[in-house]
C-alpha positions in Angstrom: -25.6 -75.0 5.4 -27.5 -75.7 8.8 -29.7 -73.5 9.5 -29.8 -72.4 12.8 -33.2 -72.2 15.3 -33.7 -68.5 16.6 -35.1 -67.7 20.0 -38.3 -66.4 21.3 -39.0 -62.7 21.6 -40.5 -61.0 24.8 -39.8 -58.2 27.4 -38.7 -59.3 30.8 -40.5 -57.6 33.1 -39.9 -57.8 36.7 -38.7 -61.7 36.3 -41.6 -62.4 34.1 -41.3 -62.9 30.1 -44.1 -60.7 28.8 -45.4 -60.8 24.6 -48.6 -59.8 22.5 -50.9 -58.7 24.9 -51.8 -55.9 21.7 -48.4 -54.1 21.7 -46.7 -52.9 18.5 -44.2 -55.5 16.8 -41.1 -54.7 15.2 -39.5 -57.3 12.8 -36.3 -58.0 13.9 -34.4 -58.9 10.1 -31.1 -61.2 9.1 -28.8 -59.2 7.7 -27.2 -61.7 5.2 -30.6 -63.3 3.8 -33.4 -60.4 4.4 -35.9 -63.0 6.1 -37.4 -62.3 9.0 -36.5 -64.1 12.2 -39.1 -62.9 14.7 -41.3 -60.2 15.9 -40.4 -58.3 18.9 -43.0 -57.0 21.1 -42.0 -53.1 22.0 -43.1 -51.9 25.6 -45.7 -49.9 26.1 -45.7 -47.0 28.9 -47.2 -49.1 31.3 -44.8 -51.8 30.8 -41.6 -49.1 31.4 -43.4 -48.2 34.5 -43.5 -52.0 35.9 -39.9 -52.4 35.0 -39.0 -49.2 37.0 -41.5 -50.5 39.9 -39.5 -53.8 39.9 -36.1 -52.1 40.2 -37.3 -49.8 42.6 -39.1 -52.8 44.7 -36.3 -55.2 44.3 -33.2 -53.0 44.8 -33.3 -53.1 48.9 -33.2 -57.1 49.0 -30.4 -57.2 46.3 -28.6 -54.1 47.7 -28.8 -56.4 51.1 -27.2 -59.7 49.4 -23.7 -60.2 50.3 -21.5 -60.0 47.8 -20.7 -63.3 47.5 -23.5 -64.2 47.3 -24.2 -62.2 44.5 -21.2 -62.8 42.7 -21.9 -66.9 42.9 -25.0 -65.8 40.6 -22.9 -64.1 38.2 -20.8 -67.2 37.5 -23.2 -69.6 37.1 -24.1 -67.8 34.2 -21.1 -67.3 33.6 -21.5 -70.7 32.9 -24.4 -71.4 31.4 -23.6 -68.5 29.1 -20.3 -71.3 27.6 -22.7 -74.0 27.7 -25.3 -72.8 25.5 -22.4 -71.5 23.4 -23.6 -73.1 20.0 -27.0 -72.1 19.8 -26.8 -68.5 21.4 -23.4 -67.6 18.9 -25.8 -68.3 16.2 -28.6 -66.3 17.4 -26.2 -63.2 17.6 -24.9 -64.2 14.3 -28.2 -64.3 12.7 -29.5 -61.2 14.0 -26.2 -59.0 13.5 -24.4 -60.2 10.8 -20.9 -61.3 12.3 -19.3 -64.4 11.4 -19.7 -67.6 13.8 -16.3 -67.4 14.8 -16.5 -63.6 15.7 -19.9 -64.4 17.7 -18.1 -67.1 20.0 -15.5 -64.8 20.8 -17.8 -62.7 21.6 -20.0 -64.6 23.6 -16.7 -66.0 25.7 -15.8 -61.8 26.6 -19.3 -61.9 28.0 -19.2 -65.0 30.2 -15.8 -63.5 31.3 -17.0 -59.9 32.2 -19.7 -61.9 34.6 -16.8 -63.9 36.2 -14.6 -60.7 36.7 -17.2 -59.0 38.2 -18.7 -61.9 40.4 -15.2 -60.9 42.1 -14.7 -57.5 42.2 -17.9 -57.0 43.6 -16.3 -58.3 46.6 -13.7 -55.8 46.5 -16.3 -52.4 46.4 -14.0 -51.3 50.1 -14.2 -48.4 52.0 -11.8 -47.2 54.6 -11.2 -46.2 58.1 -9.9 -42.4 58.8 -7.0 -41.9 61.5 -9.1 -40.9 64.6 -8.9 -37.1 65.4 -10.6 -37.7 69.0 -10.8 -40.8 71.7 -13.5 -43.0 71.0 -14.5 -41.0 67.8 -14.3 -43.7 64.6 -14.4 -41.5 60.9 -15.0 -44.2 57.8 -15.5 -43.9 54.2 -18.2 -46.3 52.9 -18.6 -47.5 49.3 -22.6 -48.0 48.0 -24.6 -49.1 45.1 -26.0 -45.9 43.7 -28.9 -47.5 42.8 -31.3 -48.4 40.1 -29.2 -48.3 36.5 -31.0 -47.9 32.9 -28.4 -49.4 30.4 -28.9 -48.5 26.6 -26.8 -50.9 24.5 -26.4 -51.0 20.7 -26.6 -53.7 18.1 -22.7 -53.9 16.9 -21.8 -56.5 20.0 -25.3 -57.7 21.0 -23.6 -60.4 23.8 -20.9 -58.1 25.0 -22.8 -54.9 25.2 -25.6 -56.2 27.5 -22.9 -58.0 29.7 -20.8 -54.7 29.7 -24.0 -52.6 30.9 -25.2 -55.0 33.4 -22.4 -57.1 34.5 -20.8 -54.0 36.9 -24.1 -53.1 38.5 -25.1 -56.0 39.4 -22.4 -57.0 41.5 -22.3 -53.6 43.3 -25.8 -54.4 44.5 -27.7 -52.4 41.6 -31.0 -53.5 39.9 -31.3 -53.0 36.1 -33.0 -51.8 33.3 -31.7 -52.6 29.9 -32.7 -51.7 27.0 -30.7 -53.5 23.8 -30.7 -52.6 20.1 -34.4 -53.3 18.5 -32.2 -55.0 15.7 -30.4 -57.3 18.0 -32.6 -58.3 20.3 -32.4 -62.1 21.1 -28.6 -62.2 22.0 -29.6 -59.6 24.9 -32.5 -61.9 26.0 -30.2 -64.7 26.1 -27.6 -63.3 28.8 -30.3 -62.1 30.6 -32.2 -65.9 30.6 -28.6 -67.1 31.8 -29.1 -65.2 34.5 -32.3 -65.9 35.6 -31.6 -69.3 34.9 -28.4 -68.8 37.6 -30.7 -67.5 40.3 -31.2 -63.9 39.5 -34.2 -62.8 41.7 -36.8 -61.2 40.2 -37.1 -58.1 39.2 -33.2 -57.4 39.1 -33.4 -57.5 35.8 -36.0 -56.0 33.4 -35.1 -56.1 29.9 -37.3 -53.3 27.5 -37.5 -52.6 23.9 -39.1 -49.8 22.0 -38.8 -46.7 20.0 -35.3 -45.4 21.4 -36.2 -42.0 22.2 -39.5 -42.6 23.9 -38.0 -45.4 26.1 -34.8 -43.6 26.8 -36.6 -40.4 27.9 -39.2 -42.5 30.3 -36.9 -44.1 32.2 -34.0 -41.5 32.6 -37.0 -38.7 33.9 -37.8 -41.3 36.4 -36.6 -40.4 39.5 -36.0 -44.0 40.1 -33.2 -44.5 38.2 -29.8 -43.1 39.9 -27.4 -43.8 36.4 -27.2 -43.8 33.1 -24.8 -46.5 31.0 -25.1 -45.8 27.5 -23.1 -46.9 24.3 -23.8 -45.1 20.7 -23.3 -41.8 19.0 -22.4 -38.5 20.1 -25.3 -36.5 19.6 -27.6 -38.9 21.1 -25.2 -39.3 23.7 -24.8 -35.4 24.1 -29.3 -36.2 24.6 -28.9 -38.6 27.1 -26.3 -36.7 29.2 -28.8 -33.6 29.3 -31.7 -35.5 30.3 -29.9 -37.4 33.0 -28.4 -34.0 34.2 -31.9 -32.7 35.0 -32.0 -35.3 37.8 -28.6 -35.3 38.6 -27.7 -38.9 37.7 -24.7 -40.3 37.2 -23.9 -41.0 33.5 -21.5 -43.6 31.9 -20.9 -42.5 28.0 -19.4 -44.6 25.5 -19.8 -42.5 22.1 -18.0 -42.5 18.8 -14.8 -42.6 17.5 -12.3 -42.5 14.6 -9.6 -44.8 15.5 -6.2 -43.9 14.2 -3.3 -45.9 13.4 0.0 -44.7 13.3 2.7 -46.8 11.4 6.7 -46.2 11.7 9.3 -46.9 9.6 11.0 -49.2 11.5 8.3 -51.9 11.6 8.1 -55.5 9.7 5.3 -54.3 7.7 4.0 -57.6 6.5 3.2 -58.6 10.2 1.5 -55.3 11.2 -0.5 -56.0 7.8 -1.5 -59.0 9.0 -3.4 -57.9 12.3 -4.8 -54.7 10.7 -6.7 -56.1 7.8 -8.1 -58.8 10.1 -8.6 -56.1 13.1 -9.9 -53.5 10.7 -12.3 -55.9 8.9 -13.7 -57.5 11.7 -17.3 -57.2 12.4 -17.4 -55.5 8.7 -15.9 -52.4 10.6 -19.0 -52.0 13.0 -16.8 -51.4 15.6 -16.6 -48.0 17.8 -12.7 -49.0 18.5 -12.2 -50.0 14.6 -9.1 -49.0 13.2 -9.5 -46.5 10.6 -7.3 -43.6 9.6 -4.0 -45.4 8.9 -1.1 -43.1 9.0 1.9 -44.5 7.6 5.5 -43.5 6.9 6.2 -42.5 3.4 9.2 -44.9 3.6 6.7 -47.8 3.7 3.8 -46.3 2.8 3.3 -47.5 -0.6 4.4 -51.1 0.5 1.6 -50.8 2.8 -1.2 -49.4 0.6 -0.5 -52.7 -1.5 -0.2 -55.3 0.9 -3.0 -54.5 2.3 -5.5 -53.2 -0.5 -4.4 -57.6 -1.8 -5.2 -59.0 1.4 -8.6 -57.2 1.4 -9.0 -58.3 -1.9 -8.6 -61.9 -0.7 -10.9 -61.7 2.2 -14.6 -64.2 1.8 -17.6 -62.0 2.4 -20.9 -64.0 2.8 -23.3 -64.9 5.6 -21.5 -65.5 8.7 -23.0 -69.1 9.5 -21.3 -70.3 6.3 -17.6 -71.7 7.3 -14.8 -69.9 6.0 -16.6 -66.6 5.6 -14.4 -64.0 6.9 -16.9 -60.9 7.0 -20.7 -60.9 7.1 -22.9 -58.1 5.9 -23.5 -55.0 7.6 -26.4 -54.9 10.3 -28.7 -52.9 8.5 -29.7 -51.2 5.1 -29.0 -47.6 6.9 -25.3 -48.8 7.0 -25.4 -49.6 2.9 -26.8 -46.3 2.3 -24.0 -44.1 4.6 -21.1 -46.3 3.3 -22.6 -45.2 0.1 -22.7 -41.9 0.9 -19.4 -41.1 2.5 -17.2 -43.0 -0.2 -19.5 -41.2 -2.9 -18.3 -37.8 -1.4 -14.7 -39.5 -0.8 -14.5 -40.2 -5.0 -15.3 -36.3 -5.1 -12.4 -35.4 -3.1 -10.1 -37.2 -5.1 -9.0 -40.2 -3.1 -7.7 -43.4 -4.9 -9.2 -46.5 -4.4 -8.1 -49.7 -4.1 -10.5 -52.5 -3.4 -13.6 -52.9 -3.2 -16.2 -49.3 -2.9 -19.5 -50.9 -3.4 -22.4 -52.9 -2.6 -22.5 -56.7 -3.2 -25.5 -57.2 -5.3 -28.2 -59.7 -4.4 -29.6 -60.5 -0.9 -28.6 -59.4 2.0 -26.9 -56.0 3.2 -23.5 -56.7 2.0 -20.8 -54.3 1.1 -17.1 -54.6 -0.2 -14.0 -54.5 2.0 -12.8 -51.3 0.7 -9.5 -49.6 0.6 -8.8 -45.7 -0.1 -5.6 -44.1 0.1 -4.4 -40.3 -0.5 -7.9 -39.1 1.3 -8.0 -35.3 1.8 -9.0 -34.2 5.2 -11.8 -32.4 3.7 -13.4 -35.5 2.8 -16.5 -36.4 4.9 -15.0 -40.2 6.0 -12.1 -38.1 7.3 -14.0 -36.6 9.6 -17.1 -38.7 10.2 -17.2 -42.3 11.8 -17.6 -44.5 8.8 -18.7 -47.6 11.2 -18.2 -49.8 8.1 -15.4 -52.1 6.1 -13.5 -49.2 5.2 -9.7 -48.5 5.9 -8.4 -45.2 5.3 -4.6 -44.7 4.1 -2.4 -41.4 4.2 1.1 -41.1 4.6 3.2 -38.7 7.1 7.0 -37.4 7.3 7.7 -37.0 10.8 6.3 -37.8 14.2 5.0 -34.2 15.4 2.9 -34.5 11.6 1.4 -38.3 12.8 0.4 -37.2 16.2 -1.0 -33.8 14.8 -3.0 -35.9 12.6 -4.1 -38.5 14.6 -5.4 -36.2 17.6 -7.2 -33.6 15.0 -10.8 -35.0 15.3 -12.9 -34.5 18.8 -12.8 -38.2 18.8 -10.7 -40.1 21.6 -11.8 -43.4 21.9 -8.9 -45.8 20.5 -5.9 -45.3 18.8 -2.9 -47.8 17.7 0.7 -47.5 16.6 3.3 -49.4 15.9 7.0 -48.6 16.2 10.2 -50.9 17.6 11.6 -47.5 19.3 11.0 -47.7 23.0 11.3 -43.7 23.1 8.4 -43.5 19.9 6.0 -45.7 22.1 6.9 -43.9 25.0 5.8 -40.8 23.8 3.1 -42.4 21.6 1.7 -43.1 25.3 1.8 -39.5 26.5 0.7 -37.7 23.2 -2.1 -40.1 21.7 -5.5 -38.4 22.9 -7.6 -41.2 23.6 -9.2 -42.9 26.5 -7.5 -46.7 25.0 -4.2 -47.0 23.0 -3.1 -50.0 21.6 1.0 -49.9 20.9 2.2 -52.8 18.7 -1.4 -54.4 19.0 -5.3 -54.1 18.5 -6.1 -56.2 21.7 -7.3 -52.8 23.5 -10.2 -54.5 25.9 -10.1 -57.4 28.8 -12.8 -57.4 31.7 -10.0 -55.9 33.7 -9.0 -53.2 31.8 -11.2 -49.7 31.8 -13.1 -48.7 28.6 -13.9 -45.4 27.9 -12.8 -42.4 25.7 -12.3 -38.8 26.1 -13.2 -35.6 24.4 -16.5 -36.1 22.6 -16.1 -40.0 23.1 -17.7 -39.7 26.4 -16.7 -40.0 29.6 -16.2 -43.1 32.4 -15.2 -46.6 32.1 -17.3 -49.6 32.0 -15.1 -52.9 32.9 -12.2 -52.8 34.7 -12.6 -51.4 38.6 -13.1 -48.2 37.1 -16.6 -50.0 35.6 -17.6 -50.4 39.6 -16.6 -47.1 40.9 -19.5 -45.7 38.6 -22.1 -47.8 40.4 -20.7 -46.9 43.7 -21.5 -43.9 45.8 -19.1 -42.7 48.4 -20.6 -42.1 52.0 -18.8 -40.4 55.0 -20.0 -41.6 58.6 -18.3 -39.6 62.2 -19.3 -42.1 65.1 -19.1 -40.1 68.2 
């Protein structure tokens, strides 16, 4: 196997790459080998102030740049990402663990986000209101909200940065991005593509550091006018409180615990073929991952057996190795969480059909796991596992399935499979989630809104809704 070259790790401050200089550093670890990939410099308070000052100073000129010119830069960045696809995808696999095939798909998605917002930024339309008197013109304008602070997690190290900065840049906002310290190289390559595409200095800064300290420093600054965050519910609530002190707009994409309803009129084998791949994508470390499978009792036994058989056949290993279908977990904290949740499930009497244990040796590998008959009192039925585990229970009626799917405070993604048009219509109406896949696990494209309801957050990224979060509305009355 050809071992890929990693990348240089630096801060991006006001258009300049900055590293060293007596700053603290953090080791970036390959989760498949536990090897150190590089040393990441952590931003000092002075570095954060420099990034804030750059966002403030660059904002007037970037805001004034015509939307089609901003779009030209985003399109060129998308082209550069595709040209560098092999190199960047290998960086993502090395630092996050996902398979190379998944990293390449993610990179393509990132390029599409930039391309789509390059066009959508030209459609931040206002409107002219009907006259109330001769010679009086009343207009509604859409203007950029101002500098945006974006906080991206590690599970999609290319896609999450693109989501955080695509819409703000298209709208005319400057950005400060804080990616995850576990996966810095991917985000830096996205930033490098933008700079090489002609992004003016100061429009984008990229910083790293202790998450609580960095987020508080940035959000408390009066320069920042909007906050975009993806992460856990508790952290999202804390950042929302911080933002509220300055009346700053927030977009929060928080945790989920995706239910999947499988009715008795489906082709079970076809659903299984889709479900196993979707469940173990990125080792289950996906906020919209299908997790709680509720299967009609008439096909329940077949579904459990087929799911377990397919799961046991999955090839687990280093994501850079051809033929591997699932890589490691991203860091040892996920191993500890999985072991704790599964131990609790055993105590509650859940049945294990595949996996359930850490894989010995180097790397943060965990067996793809399938459980059935999991009591709702078990922690894993109430806490987002964020790992390679499928939980399968049966139901007897439509009403029972809806009740169980909606019982948690989360409402990010939900899925259902049925051939009945009436059932499909009712599912769309009654499932409590921001995104619903019916007879499909595909719920995200650049032109669709990505976000949740209830404690899974508010606001949306992607789609016209994502652009709207970066715009303010102004009414002008000209007499």
